[in-house]
Backbone bond lengths (Angstrom), bond angles and torsions (degrees), N, CA, C in turn:
res aa  C-N    CA-C-N  psi(-1)  N-CA   C-N-CA  omega(-1)  CA-C   N-CA-C  phi
1 X - - - 1.428 - - 1.491 107.60 -
2 X 1.399 118.87 -35.52 1.468 117.18 179.80 1.520 114.14 -65.47
3 X 1.291 113.06 -37.68 1.474 114.52 -179.39 1.529 115.17 -62.81
4 X 1.317 112.35 -34.39 1.555 116.99 178.35 1.642 103.30 -68.39
5 X 1.238 125.56 -45.35 1.361 122.49 177.67 1.524 114.34 -58.47
6 X 1.295 119.53 -43.73 1.519 122.16 177.02 1.531 110.04 -63.40
7 X 1.276 122.99 -41.42 1.407 126.85 178.45 1.541 109.52 -64.14
8 X 1.242 117.96 -46.02 1.518 121.40 176.30 1.502 111.77 -63.45
9 X 1.308 116.96 -39.07 1.458 116.01 178.65 1.469 114.93 -72.70
10 X 1.410 116.69 -33.05 1.370 118.44 171.28 1.452 119.39 -65.27
11 X 1.452 115.23 -41.44 1.379 117.75 172.05 1.576 115.83 -62.34
12 X 1.352 114.67 -40.68 1.406 114.32 -178.08 1.638 109.60 -69.16
13 X 1.482 117.36 -31.34 1.399 116.53 178.75 1.546 109.20 -70.08
14 X 1.347 119.62 -34.54 1.399 122.52 -176.23 1.586 108.28 -68.05
15 X 1.289 115.94 -40.73 1.460 124.97 179.84 1.604 105.20 -61.43
16 X 1.339 116.16 -53.24 1.428 122.15 -179.32 1.518 110.23 -55.60
17 X 1.356 117.79 -53.26 1.419 119.21 177.58 1.521 116.05 -55.73
18 X 1.345 115.74 -43.50 1.568 114.99 173.93 1.350 112.96 -61.59
19 X 1.364 122.51 -37.95 1.456 119.43 -178.62 1.585 111.04 -71.77
20 X 1.290 120.06 -32.64 1.410 123.49 174.36 1.523 111.04 -64.07
21 X 1.341 117.51 -48.96 1.417 125.88 177.73 1.486 110.37 -55.39
22 X 1.422 114.98 -45.43 1.593 122.30 -176.79 1.508 109.13 -66.93
23 X 1.366 119.80 -47.46 1.351 125.26 -166.06 1.610 114.87 -88.83
24 X 1.250 112.68 -40.08 1.648 118.20 -169.58 1.405 103.83 -93.54
25 X 1.530 115.15 119.60 1.489 121.86 -179.34 1.518 110.39 -79.46
26 X 1.324 114.01 161.21 1.393 120.22 165.73 1.564 104.96 -102.57
27 X 1.312 119.39 112.90 1.547 117.96 -172.30 1.508 104.90 -92.40
28 X 1.380 111.03 138.48 1.461 123.03 179.11 1.521 104.53 -126.48
29 X 1.332 123.00 126.31 1.436 125.18 -176.79 1.491 108.25 -75.15
30 X 1.399 112.68 136.59 1.408 124.22 174.26 1.603 108.80 -118.70
31 X 1.214 121.50 121.83 1.354 125.90 -175.00 1.517 114.66 -162.32
32 X 1.257 119.91 111.77 1.413 126.14 170.17 1.498 118.21 -145.46
33 X 1.295 115.17 156.49 1.476 118.53 179.89 1.515 102.24 -134.01
34 X 1.369 116.83 129.77 1.437 123.82 -177.51 1.504 108.53 -134.56
35 X 1.378 111.25 151.83 1.511 116.67 173.00 1.501 107.19 -101.66
36 X 1.330 114.34 148.42 1.422 118.77 -179.91 1.526 108.97 -168.95
37 X 1.381 116.49 -153.37 1.418 118.60 -179.45 1.500 107.64 -150.17
38 X 1.258 113.29 164.77 1.542 122.31 176.02 1.568 102.90 -78.26
39 X 1.378 115.32 133.39 1.289 122.50 178.51 1.515 113.33 -84.51
40 X 1.260 120.09 121.61 1.441 123.35 179.81 1.451 111.44 -80.69
41 X 1.387 120.44 168.28 1.479 123.02 179.69 1.542 116.23 -57.55
42 X 1.321 115.59 -25.62 1.443 119.05 175.61 1.503 114.00 -92.69
43 X 1.337 117.39 13.45 1.395 128.61 176.28 1.587 112.43 60.64
44 X 1.343 113.07 29.65 1.439 123.61 167.49 1.665 111.59 -92.35
45 X 1.224 112.20 162.94 1.497 112.75 -177.86 1.642 106.78 -81.77
46 X 1.269 110.92 136.56 1.547 118.30 172.69 1.417 112.26 -104.44
47 X 1.263 118.56 -131.54 1.498 123.64 -179.23 1.474 110.53 -58.75
48 X 1.366 119.13 142.47 1.361 120.68 174.20 1.499 117.19 -79.99
49 X 1.322 120.40 136.09 1.423 123.94 -173.04 1.494 113.09 -135.74
50 X 1.310 115.39 166.74 1.516 121.74 176.03 1.470 103.40 -124.38
51 X 1.374 114.94 123.85 1.521 121.99 178.68 1.512 104.47 -102.22
52 X 1.316 115.17 131.88 1.491 126.67 175.48 1.516 113.95 -128.25
53 X 1.329 111.29 120.96 1.477 116.59 174.46 1.504 108.16 -116.39
54 X 1.335 123.41 123.89 1.383 125.23 -178.09 1.612 109.25 -135.92
55 X 1.358 115.06 120.80 1.577 115.40 177.06 1.418 108.75 175.02
56 X 1.407 112.50 -144.11 1.496 121.54 -176.38 1.498 108.69 -143.54
57 X 1.302 110.48 144.35 1.426 122.04 169.59 1.410 108.32 -101.85
58 X 1.389 120.78 122.99 1.449 123.12 -179.10 1.523 110.28 -103.53
59 X 1.247 118.18 128.00 1.424 128.32 176.37 1.486 105.85 -100.98
60 X 1.390 114.66 134.08 1.467 120.55 170.62 1.467 108.81 -137.37
61 X 1.408 115.30 155.84 1.412 122.92 -173.21 1.508 111.08 -61.00
62 X 1.246 127.15 126.90 1.439 132.81 174.81 1.547 111.71 58.49
63 X 1.333 120.33 30.93 1.406 124.09 175.58 1.557 105.38 -138.04
64 X 1.356 114.87 157.32 1.458 126.82 177.94 1.572 107.76 -66.19
65 X 1.284 120.53 135.11 1.437 118.40 167.14 1.551 118.66 -47.82
66 X 1.294 120.06 144.01 1.404 125.81 177.24 1.523 108.23 -108.13
67 X 1.272 118.99 146.85 1.403 126.23 174.34 1.477 115.54 -108.19
68 X 1.296 125.60 120.05 1.423 126.72 176.69 1.475 105.45 -119.65
69 X 1.390 119.90 107.98 1.447 121.69 -170.90 1.458 110.25 -157.99
70 X 1.354 113.36 170.54 1.398 122.35 174.18 1.543 108.18 -114.90
71 X 1.289 121.88 126.75 1.422 125.33 177.15 1.574 107.76 -104.73
72 X 1.266 120.96 125.65 1.464 122.89 176.54 1.512 106.63 -131.24
73 X 1.348 111.23 136.85 1.469 120.62 169.32 1.505 108.09 -117.78
74 X 1.401 117.24 130.61 1.419 119.76 -176.04 1.493 105.42 -129.92
75 X 1.346 118.92 141.36 1.445 124.58 166.86 1.438 112.44 -107.44
76 X 1.312 118.56 -173.10 1.456 121.80 179.20 1.591 110.08 -67.53
77 X 1.306 115.64 -20.66 1.499 120.86 -172.64 1.635 107.45 -95.48
78 X 1.362 115.66 -2.06 1.459 115.36 -178.76 1.473 111.47 122.57
79 X 1.283 114.80 -169.71 1.579 120.04 -171.31 1.578 109.25 -74.12
80 X 1.299 109.48 130.98 1.542 112.36 -179.89 1.664 107.63 -101.34
81 X 1.295 110.64 -36.42 1.439 118.15 -173.44 1.524 116.64 -147.93
82 X 1.319 119.72 132.51 1.348 120.79 178.48 1.489 109.04 -142.46
83 X 1.359 119.26 135.14 1.456 118.95 -176.09 1.494 106.44 -148.51
84 X 1.336 118.37 130.80 1.476 123.35 173.01 1.471 110.69 -94.59
85 X 1.322 118.35 120.82 1.464 121.23 -178.89 1.537 103.42 -99.47
86 X 1.387 114.71 144.48 1.438 120.90 173.71 1.496 109.42 -146.42
87 X 1.307 109.77 115.11 1.536 117.30 179.86 1.438 118.19 69.22
88 X 1.337 118.39 34.25 1.443 120.92 175.29 1.492 109.74 -90.00
89 X 1.330 121.60 142.78 1.477 124.95 -179.57 1.455 111.27 -68.20
90 X 1.371 116.25 122.83 1.440 125.11 175.31 1.477 113.52 -91.64
91 X 1.244 116.17 74.38 1.472 124.38 -170.58 1.558 119.67 -73.84
92 X 1.331 119.78 126.79 1.493 120.77 178.61 1.528 109.57 -73.38
93 X 1.261 111.98 148.42 1.458 119.28 177.68 1.487 105.20 -119.91
94 X 1.485 116.75 144.31 1.439 117.48 -175.02 1.509 115.47 -55.60
95 X 1.414 115.21 -25.15 1.492 117.52 -175.92 1.508 111.51 -73.33
96 X 1.326 121.69 0.00 1.450 120.33 -175.56 1.607 113.70 93.66
97 X 1.390 110.06 9.99 1.490 111.84 179.64 1.491 106.41 -109.75
98 X 1.310 117.65 173.91 1.455 123.38 172.71 1.515 113.09 -127.86
99 X 1.283 118.69 145.63 1.529 120.42 -176.83 1.485 107.28 -125.20
100 X 1.312 113.83 148.25 1.449 124.61 179.24 1.567 103.72 -133.41
101 X 1.372 114.50 114.18 1.506 122.04 163.55 1.489 111.11 -97.74
102 X 1.476 111.74 128.24 1.424 113.16 178.75 1.484 112.31 -145.49
103 X 1.357 117.97 150.45 1.540 116.62 -176.50 1.578 109.49 -77.45
104 X 1.320 114.20 143.96 1.518 121.06 165.38 1.428 112.32 -123.93
105 X 1.380 120.85 148.84 1.341 125.91 -173.86 1.552 106.93 -96.74
106 X 1.336 118.49 130.07 1.505 120.13 -179.79 1.624 102.29 -108.65
107 X 1.298 113.36 114.71 1.481 118.27 178.89 1.483 113.02 -67.81
108 X 1.330 114.70 -33.99 1.571 115.78 -177.29 1.534 113.62 -62.54
109 X 1.333 112.57 -41.87 1.523 118.97 -177.14 1.588 110.29 -95.72
110 X 1.303 118.48 -10.32 1.438 125.62 -171.99 1.602 108.53 48.86
111 X 1.278 105.19 56.62 1.541 114.88 178.05 1.539 111.53 -144.88
112 X 1.289 115.07 166.43 1.492 117.56 172.71 1.570 110.20 -100.05
113 X 1.239 110.61 150.43 1.510 119.63 176.83 1.490 109.10 -123.45
114 X 1.217 122.65 167.48 1.462 124.75 173.74 1.517 113.72 -110.18
115 X 1.348 114.79 122.80 1.453 121.05 -178.81 1.504 107.60 -98.92
116 X 1.302 114.53 158.08 1.483 115.14 176.99 1.553 111.21 -143.67
117 X 1.356 111.64 128.90 1.463 116.03 175.11 1.553 106.84 -118.34
118 X 1.382 112.03 129.67 1.472 125.04 176.91 1.472 108.50 -116.37
119 X 1.301 119.46 127.30 1.362 118.70 172.85 1.612 111.27 -145.77
120 X 1.350 118.40 155.40 1.446 120.48 -177.46 1.605 107.03 -79.18
121 X 1.424 112.22 161.30 1.437 114.64 -179.24 1.341 115.40 -69.08
122 X 1.333 117.74 -22.01 1.486 119.58 173.27 1.495 117.74 -79.97
123 X 1.284 112.68 0.05 1.486 121.35 -179.93 1.527 116.67 50.79
124 X 1.525 111.49 46.97 1.407 115.76 -177.20 1.596 103.86 -117.24
125 X 1.351 120.80 -3.86 1.455 114.91 176.89 1.541 105.47 -157.53
126 X 1.303 109.75 154.33 1.643 113.98 -172.17 1.498 104.04 -157.68
127 X 1.330 112.63 152.16 1.546 126.82 175.37 1.549 101.52 -132.06
128 X 1.383 110.87 132.73 1.445 114.48 178.05 1.542 105.76 -133.11
129 X 1.461 112.91 121.12 1.404 115.48 170.77 1.527 104.45 -100.83
130 X 1.397 119.81 130.16 1.515 120.38 -164.72 1.561 106.28 -90.98
131 X 1.275 122.07 -4.03 1.487 124.19 178.82 1.625 111.20 88.98
132 X 1.332 115.83 -4.29 1.474 118.28 175.56 1.502 112.69 -115.19
133 X 1.266 118.79 19.26 1.471 122.57 175.27 1.511 115.21 100.39
134 X 1.320 120.98 1.30 1.429 124.76 -176.42 1.628 102.65 -108.04
135 X 1.381 108.15 141.02 1.487 120.36 176.56 1.449 107.88 -121.38
136 X 1.301 123.36 138.94 1.512 125.03 178.69 1.646 102.28 -130.17
137 X 1.286 113.45 136.68 1.404 125.76 173.29 1.534 110.91 -118.60
138 X 1.198 115.79 127.10 1.427 121.92 177.49 1.496 120.16 -141.16
139 X 1.389 116.84 149.86 1.485 120.96 -174.41 1.580 104.29 -138.05
140 X 1.388 106.79 150.27 1.570 112.91 174.90 1.537 106.78 -82.18
141 X 1.224 115.71 -25.35 1.562 120.34 178.49 1.472 108.73 -105.12
142 X 1.389 119.85 149.67 1.374 118.63 174.13 1.480 118.91 -56.87
143 X 1.322 117.98 114.54 1.454 123.91 -172.35 1.550 108.19 -145.51
144 X 1.243 114.24 151.44 1.522 117.27 177.13 1.535 105.92 -76.35
145 X 1.357 115.61 143.08 1.416 126.71 178.24 1.578 111.27 -48.60
146 X 1.358 109.75 -48.45 1.438 117.13 -176.86 1.603 111.22 -61.77
147 X 1.361 111.62 -39.00 1.483 111.25 179.30 1.507 111.99 -66.20
148 X 1.328 117.65 -41.04 1.556 120.87 176.63 1.442 107.62 -59.61
149 X 1.464 124.05 -49.71 1.428 124.91 179.67 1.478 110.92 -57.31
150 X 1.315 118.04 -49.11 1.496 119.49 178.30 1.493 117.36 -57.17
151 X 1.384 116.56 -26.57 1.530 119.48 174.15 1.436 111.60 -64.32
152 X 1.306 121.46 -30.29 1.413 123.77 -172.40 1.521 113.49 -119.91
153 X 1.337 115.02 12.49 1.414 121.81 -170.20 1.554 108.82 -62.59
154 X 1.255 121.99 -49.70 1.423 120.64 -177.19 1.472 113.51 -60.79
155 X 1.291 118.30 -43.61 1.492 120.96 -179.17 1.448 107.02 -68.67
156 X 1.349 119.59 -41.26 1.509 121.30 178.44 1.468 111.69 -59.10
157 X 1.355 116.91 -50.24 1.479 117.90 -178.10 1.618 112.58 -66.28
158 X 1.236 115.21 -34.38 1.427 115.63 -178.45 1.595 110.98 -66.86
159 X 1.354 117.05 -39.19 1.473 120.68 176.60 1.598 106.03 -67.02
160 X 1.264 116.68 -40.29 1.550 115.51 -175.29 1.538 106.35 -67.67
161 X 1.326 122.48 -42.90 1.441 124.35 179.25 1.529 108.39 -60.74
162 X 1.325 122.30 -41.33 1.361 122.04 -176.97 1.557 114.49 -67.62
163 X 1.315 114.79 -25.53 1.495 119.83 173.43 1.425 116.52 -73.45
164 X 1.247 119.45 -24.08 1.538 119.83 -175.49 1.476 108.42 -75.23
165 X 1.392 117.10 139.80 1.446 120.05 -179.89 1.658 109.65 -70.10
């Protein structure tokens, strides 16, 4: 009879542990502010901007990490773009970067677009496509906009091609 109780308790403990690992996330803070510029159609630097990402990356057992953060782009004239992300997959890329695709609402067309944030794991460079035709490239270190954009161009182009019907 004791062996049956031990086995039952072990199974219950294993199920409880699996549920805890599946449901309870390990939060890791994500926060960086970088200076950069809007990328023009000819890949030159346009208006100077500051890109800020502040939030949490949530790791769960056997699931992709989620990003819960606020992304803000500010220029010298004020805020250009602000979006709050909640539960978007924070996918690793083989090049050592991370990408986040997330939906954004466009009031003018009453439709949703897909935005893309790509940043390196050291959080020193990022490219943001806001879903409305604007692209921003930023770096924590002094770097040419084209150099930052070139760092993530393959990932950026892959995601843009995947969005087109």
